N, C-alpha and C positions, 0 to 999 in steps of 0.2 A: 504494500500500500504506500509506503514511503517513496518507493521508486516512481510510482505513478504520480504522486503529488509533485515530486521533483521534475518529472517530465512535463507536467502541465505548467510548471513555473517557467520552464525554458522555452515553451512554444511561442510566446509573444516575442521573445528575443530572436528566434529564428525567422519569424515573419518580418520583423523590422530589418534584419540582415538581408533577406531576400529583396525587400523593397529598396534597400540602399544600393543594390547591385552586387552584393557579395555572392549571389548565386551563380554569377558568370565568371568567377575567378579562374576556374579550371578549364574554361572553354578557350579554344584557339580563336584568335581574332585574325581576320585577313589583313595581311600587311599591305599597306597602300604604297605603291612604287612612285617614282618620280614622274611627273607629267609637265610638259612644257606649257600646257594650257590651264592648269589649275592656278587660281589666284594665290599670290604670295600672302596677301593680307585680305581675307574675305570681307571684312567690314569696311574697307577703305573705299573712298568715293570713286577711285579709278581702278579698273581690273588690271593691276600690275602682275603680269605673268612673268616667268623667267625669260620667255622669248622677248617680250616688250622691254624688259629691263636690259637684256643683252643688246638690243638694237640701240637704245638710248645711250647706254654706256659706251658702245662702239662709236656712235656719232660724236659724242662729246669728247671722247679720247682722241679721235682723229682731229677734231678742231683744236684741242689742246696741243697735240704734237705739231700740227702745222703752225700754230701760233708760236710755239717755242722755236721751231726751225727758222721761221721768218724773223723772230725777235732776237735771236742770238747768233745763229750760224750764218744765215743769209740776210744781213741787215737791210740791204737794198731790195730784197726780194729777187726771185728768179723770174724775171719777165722774159717771155719769149713769144714769138709769133708762130703759131702752129698751123695745121692744115685747114682749120676753120677760118683763118684770117684774123683771129682775135689775138690781142696781146694779153696774155694771162700770167698771173702769179700762182703760187702754190694754193692759196686760198680759193682763187677762181677755179682752178682745176678740181679742187675738192668739191666745191659747190656744183660744178657741172657733173661730176661723178655721182654725187648724191641725188641730184635732180633726175639724171638719166636712169639711175637705178630704180628710183621710185616709179618712173614711167614704165620701165621694163616689167617690174612686178605687177603694176596695175593692169598693164596690157595682157600679161600672161593670165592673171586671175580672171580678167574679163573674157578672154577668148578660150582658154583651156581649162582653168580651174586648178585644183590641187592635184598632186603635190608640187611644191615650189622649189625643188632641188635644181631643176634645169635653169630657171631664171636666176637662181643664185649664182651659178657658174657663168651665165651670160653677163650678169651685173659685175662680177669680178673681172671678167674679160674687158668689159666696158671701162672699168676703173683703170686697168692696166693701160688700155689704149689711150685714155684721156691724159694720164700722167706721162705717157711716152710721146704722144704725137700732138696733143693740143697745146 
């Protein structure tokens, strides 16, 4: 009889533990892997995904590198007249590269869709061409 009374005394504690989530302790939870499209901060006003963060970090790093090169190494800038007939500096060529790359990606998405690996290589080739010939 004492055991039965002790068991009855423990039952509300077990119910509270189940309600608090302790009943799932031994169960395996599915591990969520890395995703380029999951938001980094779910409650933030802008959906910063790892992909958007990488794009913005890349653009601002390129601007900083070009600024440092033109500020310290090439003080007068590297002006040259390319095949487009424009006199451009490093910053001008970076701008033309970024603008052309945006058009390449938009045209690809509008005409073909995903995946966007092919326009990535086209945009890299465009950037090499602009810095080499323009």
